[in-house]
N, C-alpha and C positions, 0 to 999 in steps of 0.2 A: 452449392453456393462456389461462384468462381471470384467473385472480390470482394475486399475491404478496408474500412475506412480507419486510420487510427487517429484519432485530435487526441495531441501533445506530443508535440518535438523537443520533448527532454529525452533522457538516457532510458526511461523506462520503455514511453511510446515507442523511441528508435528501434531498441530491441523487441519489442514483440510485433512491430511492422517485419523487422526481419525475417520473426518463427513463420509469421503468414504470409512471407513470402516466400519461403523455404518452405510451407508446405505447399503451393503452388497456385496462392489465390494472387492476384493481378491487385495493388496494397498504394492508396493513396492515404500521404501523411500527411493531416494537418498539422503547422504549425503557426504559434505567434511571431515568431523571429524572422523577417523577412532574410537573413542571414543565414538560419536554419535552410528554409526553403532553399534559395542559392547554391547552398552548400551538398546539403542532398542530389541537386538535380542536377547541378554541375560536375561536382567531386567524389558524388557517390560516396559522401562520406560526413558526418555530422560531428565538425570539427570544435564545436562552442560546447557538447555536452555528452558526446562519445567519442572522441578523439580518437583517431590510430585504427578505427574498425573499416574494414571495405564492407558498402553495403549493396545488397542484392540489385541486381540487373532490374528485376518486374517492380521497384522500388521508386517511387515518383511523389514529390511535395508539393503541394499546394497550401498557398496563405488564405483559400477561400471556406470556407465549411461547404458553402455551395456545392463546393464538387466533389463531395464523399455524397449527394441526396443520392446514386446512383449503385452506391454499395448494399451487398447483400447484407453483410455483415459490418457491426461498426464496434470498434474497440475504445473507450473512453478513458484518457490514461492523465486529465491535466491533475494537478494537485486539489485533494477533499474540499480544501476549504474554496476553490475556483470553479469546481464540478458545475453547483447552481447558473453560475452567469456562464458560462460554457454552453452548456445544453439548452440553454434559453436562446441564447446564441443561435444555437444549432437548430431549434424546433421550426423554424420556419421552413426547414429542409425536408421534415424526416415524414415519411410516409407510414400509412398502416399500417403496423406488425413488424415492422424494423427492429432487426435482434439488436440489440445494446448490449455487450460487456464491459462491464463497470471494472477498471483495474487499478485502482487507486483506494489507499486506504486509508479512513480518519473518520471520526466524526464530525458532523457541523459544529461549527461555532453559533452561539444564538440560539440555533433550532434543536441541538442536540439529536439531530438526524443522522441516520446512518446510508451511506451513499444508496440505495434502493429507492427508499423514502422520499431522497433528491429527485431523484428519475420519475418516481410516479408521478411527482407535483410538475415537472417542466417538460418531461414528455411523456403523456399517458398511454400514447397510442403505441410506446414502443413495447415489445418484450426483454426481459430483462436475465441476467446474468450474471455471476460473479468471480473473476480470476482471482485468484490468491496463491501464495505458497511462496517457500523459501528460495529466491531468486534474485539476481545479482544482477541487473542488468549490463555490466561489460562480460558475464562470464555468458547469459543468455543471449546477447548479441552475436558471442564470437562462438557459438553452437557447441558449449559446453554442456553435459549431462544436466539437465533441469527437471523435476518432479514436481504439479502443483496439481489444486484442486482447481475445478472450474462447475459451480455451482448454479442448477437451474432448475424451478419448480418442477416441471418437465421430465423424467430422467429419461424419456426419447429424446427429447431438446438437448439434453444435457450432457447424453451418449455424440447424439450429430455434431454438434460442436466441437466438441473436444478430437473427433474425427476428424474436421474438416481443420483445426489448426495444428492438430499432430502432425510430428519429425521426428525421425529416428531418435533424437538430442534430445526431447523438447515434449516430454510425457504428462497431459494433463487424467487424471483422475477424476469422474462426474461425481456428482454430488448432488440434492435437492435441496441442501437447506441452504439456501443464501445468507439468514440470518449468522449461521455459525462463521460461514465464510468469511463476514464481513465483519465480525467482531473482532474474531481473530487476528486479521489484518490491522482493525486501529488500535488495539490494547498491546499490542507484540511491539511497536513502535513507540509507546510510553514507557515501556519497561525496557526498550533497549536504553534509554534517556540515562535509566538508573543505573544498567550495568556498566555502562558507560565510564558513568560517576564511583565506581566500586572499585574499577581496574585503574581509575584517574587517581583515588585514592592512595591505591595499594592495599588494597584491603584483602588481594589475597582469594585463590583458587576456590577455598571452601566459602566464602561468601558469597562468591560468582555463583556457584552451582545453586545455592541455598536459593539467591533470588531471585534466577530461571525458575525454580522448584515452586517457591511462593507464588511468583509472578504468575505463573500457569496457571494455580488456584484461583488467583482474583479474575484473569481471563475466564476461566471456565465459568466462574460465578455469575459473569456480568452477560457474558454470552447466552447462559441457560435464563434469566431474566429477562430478556430480549424475547425467548422464544427459540436461543437456536438448542442444540443437541452439543452435548457432551461429548459425545463419539466423533462429532468435526471437527470441533477443536482438537481433539487428540492428535487429529490427522495432518496432513502440509499444512494445511492454511492457517492452523493452531499453532501446537507443539512446533511442526517442521519449524515455519516462518518466525518462530520464539528463540531456538536453537540458533540457528543462523543471523541474525539481526542484532544475536546479543553475544554473540560471538567472535566479532571482526570489527576491526576500528575503519572499515570499510564502508559499512552500515554508517548512514548519515547518520541516523538518531543516535548510532554509539558513541560515533565520534565529537557530537554535543556534549554529551555526558562524559567522555575523558577529558574535555576540557575544560567542561567545569569540575570534575575531581581532580583537575589538577591547577584550580584557583582563577579560571578566565571568568569575564563576566558573562552573562547571554549573548548582547553586544560582541564579545570578543570571539565569542564560540561559534556566531554566526557569520561572522565577516568572512569576505572572499568568496561566498558557497556561490556557487549558481542554484544548486540544485536544492530542493525543496526539501529539512528534514519535517516529515510530516509529523512526528510525537508533539514537538516544540507546539504546534494548533490544537493538536487532539488531548493534548494532557487537560488542560482546564476543563474543557469540553464532556471527556468521560470523567472527570470528580463531579462535573452538575450530574452527569447520566447516573451516576452510581447512585449519589445520593438522591435523587428523584424516585429509585427503584429501591431504594434500602437494602442497595448490595456493597459490602465490605472489602474498599479499595486501599488498604493505608500504603501499600509501594504507589501507587498510581497518583493519591492523594498526596505524599512526599514529593515526588516529581513536580507535580503542578504548583506547589507552594514554593518549591527549589525556584523555579522558570519564574512565580509571577514576584519574586521578591519577599515574599511573606516569610520564608526560615531560611537559614544559613547551609551548607550541605553536609557540615557536623552536627547540628542540629537534630536536621533530619534524620542523618542515620543512627544520632541518639536516641531521637524520639520512637523509630522502629525498632532497636534493640531492647528497649526498656518497657513493649507491650505488656502485659500479663499472659504468663504462659498459658496455652490450651492444647486440646488434642488437636495432634496433623488433621484429621479428614472431619 
């Protein structure tokens, strides 16, 4: 593979374009915003979403999805709730067997489908892979050490993709369980909002650690019910991503929870943010999906109730703390 297309000119899409360029690929970054295209091509910087990071010379931007038609590999990085519309627009330019790596984390509202299912419905001629793991866009773009999971049903394909985009600072570990990789990334965003609420309410580090641990149990139950493997989510794409996203206000999802915990409304918490906090949109979908599968996810349910205005923060916390005592495992 010599060329890569990246769909999505936000912070994460730009960071992944950097990775591909550093790995020696010719990279075309598609962005919806004309100012991003102009900035990347003119100033070698994405000042709207990733200011202060000098972009690689081998990276160019475009506003036309057709310009990605000839790429050997495409990374799909639009927000999860826009994945279907974006891939549908890209469909006329997709050839049989094109490798598409899904890099967005979430559950689609309405359909309650994971991104691999959305890809199968919109681009049935494409081959799917999933990239997920603990990774802040700014750190990846600046070349700080990062390790992720790259999952593809065929182990040889997963290995080849990992070798294609790996750099000394960006280390993909390959796997074959795409469902586990996706589920971990989708649920951890909801749990990060919960951790932000704990932080904002000043409930302490003990509560924070307990929430991460019990949240990981919910994440694992849901992933297994969907057909994923518990050992997959015990790795970078599940536990690793959960620890990172739940431990730093730099996380968009945790920052939303922090604001809610401090007494702000959801509208205030989201005000002025350019980047998408995927957990806000995924929370109701995760709650509905878990109910459909008969999986107990009390923390995710509490977050969804807070975001929907069905419960106040303090009431939701009391509800979780008053649940019947039970065996841990």
